[in-house]
N, C-alpha and C positions, 0 to 999 in steps of 0.2 A: 767196349765193343771189341770182339775178337776179329782176327784177320779174315776168317771165313765170312763173317758178316760184312766186313769192309769190301771184300771182293764181290759179294753179292750186290751191294749197293752200286758198285761200279757197273756191273752188268745191267742192273735195273735202269740206271740212268742212261745207259747206252741205247736203250730201246729194244734190246734183245728180248725175245720171248723166253720166259722162265716157266718151266713145267713143274706144277705142283702134283703131289700124289693124288690118288682118288679116294673113294669112300672106304674107310677102314672097317666100319661096322658091317657094311654089306659083304665085304670080302670075308670077314670073320664068319658071318652066317653061311656064306657059300662053302666055307671049309668046315662046317659042322659045329660051330660054336653056338650054344643056345643063347638066343636073344631074349632078354627079359628087362625088367625095370632097372636092373643093376648091371647091364651088359658090359660097361667099361670095366667094372670090378671083376667080373667073371673072365672077360677076355684078356685082361692084363695079366692074369695068372696063368693063361695059356701062352706062356712066353715064347716057345719055339714057333708056334703058328703065327703069332703076332710079328715076331722078328722076320719070318719068311715073307709075310705080306709086305713089310717095309723093303726087304731086299728085292722083291719082285717089282715094286714101284721104282726103286733105284735102277734096276737093270732095264726097265722100260724107258728110262730117261729122266725121271723126276729129279729135280735139283733141290726140292724141298719135300721132306717127309714130315708128317704130322703125328704127334704122340696120340695114343689112344686114351686121352684124358677128357674128351668132350663132356662126358657125363660122370665125372668122378670127383666133383667137389663134395665137401663134407655134407651138404644138405641132402644130396642124393644118396650118398653112402650111409648116412644116418637112417634114413627110411628103410634102406635095404638091410640094415642091421650089421653093417660092416665098417662103420665109421672108425672103429678102433684099428682098422687096417689101411687108413688113409695113406700113410707113408709107403707101406709095402706095395699097395696097388699102383700108386702113381709113380713110384720109383721103378717098378717093373715096366711100366709103359714107356717111361723115358729111356731106360736102359735097353729095351728092345729096339728102339729107333737108333740109339747111338751105336749099339753093337752091329746092327744091320749095316750102317754106314761104314764102320770099321771093317767088317768082313767083306764088304764089296770093294774095299780099298778106295773109297770115294770121300776123301776129306773135304771136298768142295761142297758136298751135300749138306744143306742146313736142316737142323731139327727144329721144327716149330712146335712149341708147347700149345696144345689146344685148350682153350678156355671158352666155355659157352655161358650163356645166360640161363641155361636149363635148370629147372627146379624139378622135384619129383613128379612123376606122372600121377594123375588122380587115382588110377587103379593100383598104385604101389602100396597103398595103405591097406592094412589087414582089417580095419574096421572104421566105421564112421567116427567113432570116439577117438581113435588114433589120429585120424585126419583132422578133426576139429581141434584137438590139442596141438597138433603140429602147426596148423594155420595161425594160431595165436602167436607163435614164435616168429612169424614172417614179418619182421620189421626191416626198415632200410638198413639198420645197423647189422642185423643178422645176415642179410644178403652181402653187404660190404665185407664183413668178416670172412664169410665163406669164399667169396671170389678172391679177396686179397690173399688168403691163405694158399689157395692153389696157384695163383699167379707167382707169388714169392717162391713157392716150392719148385715150380717149373724153372724159374730163373736161376735158382740156387743149385739146381741139380743137372745142369748141362744143356738146357735148351738154348738155342741161339737167339730166339725171339718168341714172343707170344702171339698166337693167331686167334683173333676173336671172331 
């Protein structure tokens, strides 16, 4: 547990209100980023825009900023055809948040690694055959492996905690 997180716990236990950032996806869309089934993958590669969104939230008073990794587990990236870029996409999302914190001079701001339960949208598949083939893979072990992989990646690459 790093000092930043220890300080956060003290503030939390004191009863003080802690401001979390807002919706990253909506802000990306407002700033012209195309939203589709692999929006986290696309947006994380729009590094400067993503970093500016984090900076705007920090400057608005957020004490926690959330990585743009909500929909970037390997299951989603695989259907989008970019699972080979898992590390690049997720590292860009993490680094955008960390650099925003550094550039704002706010070492007290926590970076929360976003991990969701999301699986690919039904319309993400190019054909019914592709969808049927994919559905056969959806075992509890497959889910566990995908979620574990992203959680460990977030933890190992600078996130202060995981936000579910």
